[in-house]
C-alpha positions, 0 to 999 in steps of 0.5 A, a space after each residue: 496446515 504445514 503448507 499454510 505455515 510454510 506459505 505464510 513464512 515464505 510470504 513474510 520472508 519475501 516481503 520483509 526484504 521490501 524495506 530498504 536497508 538504510 531505513 528499515 523499520 525497527 521495533 523498540 518494544 513499544 512499536 515501529 519507529 518511523 520513517 519506514 520505507 517499502 520498495 515494491 519494484 521487482 518484488 513478486 507477490 506470491 500466488 493467491 496471496 490476499 494479504 502480506 505482512 510488511 515488517 508488522 504492517 498487514 496489507 490487503 486489497 479492496 474495492 473502494 471506488 464505485 463508478 456512480 458514487 466515487 471513492 468510499 471512505 474508510 472501507 473494509 478490505 474484500 481480501 482480493 488476491 494481490 497481483 503484480 503489474 508491469 506497464 512496459 519493458 523499461 519498468 520493473 514490476 509493481 504491486 498492481 492497483 486498479 487491475 483484477 478484483 480490486 482498486 485499493 491497497 489497504 494497510 493496517 497502520 494502527 501500530 505506528 506512531 503519529 504520522 507526519 507524511 506519506 510519500 508514494 511513487 506509482 504508475 497512475 493511468 487513472 484517477 487515484 487517491 491516497 488517504 488515512 483513516 482513524 476509525 470511520 474518519 478521514 484524517 488526510 487525503 490527496 486525490 491523484 490525477 491521471 498522469 500522461 507519463 504514468 510515473 508520479 510521486 504523491 505526498 500526503 501531509 498528515 500533520 502528526 496524527 495517528 491513523 489505523 488504515 492507509 488507503 492507496 487507490 487507483 483505477 489503473 496503476 501500480 505501486 512502486 514505493 511507500 515512505 511513511 514518516 
């Protein structure tokens, strides 16, 4: 039990440093105040981690793309092991998407206020999608095209809506940063 507690404490400490100092999430007692930034460049995921706590936002992984039916809306996590990826020596590592046992990062954003937009920077070498769900309803989504250079920035305009899950998926890629406003 002590090992599990120590592991979770280390994970929380490591990933609490993902937020930039200038825009770090704050909690005023009523929830997290936006904007909030997460920078995954150069951050190492602890071995065998199936979830991470990023300043009160729990992130897990799942399989939400199926080659015969496409993207599944508002799917549950399968608690896959999170991984790092580096595509070439000139890039820092990122959180892998579309490698290993999953293709989507699923963040629980139910404790956030209404969201205006989400901006992500990622390496995308395959079809991708960013979406927000509230229950089983998709409230905003943006299909991400494959990029020949890999590095892309994608904005999802939400329009001041509350959500409970944020999905960032790609068939082959890595997530560098997320900004939620």
